[in-house]
C-alpha positions, 0 to 999 in steps of 0.5 A, a space after each residue: 500499500 502506498 502513501 496516497 492510499 493510506 492518506 485516502 483511507 484515513 481521510 475517508 474514515 474521518 470524513 476529510 480530505 487526503 490533503 488534510 490528513 497529510 498536513 496534520 501528520 506533517 504538523 505532528 512530525 514537526 512537533 515530534 522532531 522539535 521535542 527537546 528530549 534527548 531520547 526522542 531526538 535520538 529516535 527521530 535521528 534514525 529517520 532518513 530525510 531529504 529536507 529539514 523535517 521528514 515527510 509523512 512518506 519518509 516516516 511511513 517508509 522508516 516504520 515499514 523498514 523497522 517493522 520488516 526488520 523486526 520480523 526477520 530478526 
């Protein structure tokens, strides 16, 4: 399942748009990324991102990789 499908399914469930879902997820990512707790920062530093903050797609990709790696070992 790709990111667009995920955002659309969540939007449908909560009677909103995929764009609104995406924007809300991005806001939460930015809030989490700016958390001053060193343990939280250490976790965010594990997420590869091309910009200043990870995108929802980058966070989803990281989560999927982490879950897949957990199944293997």
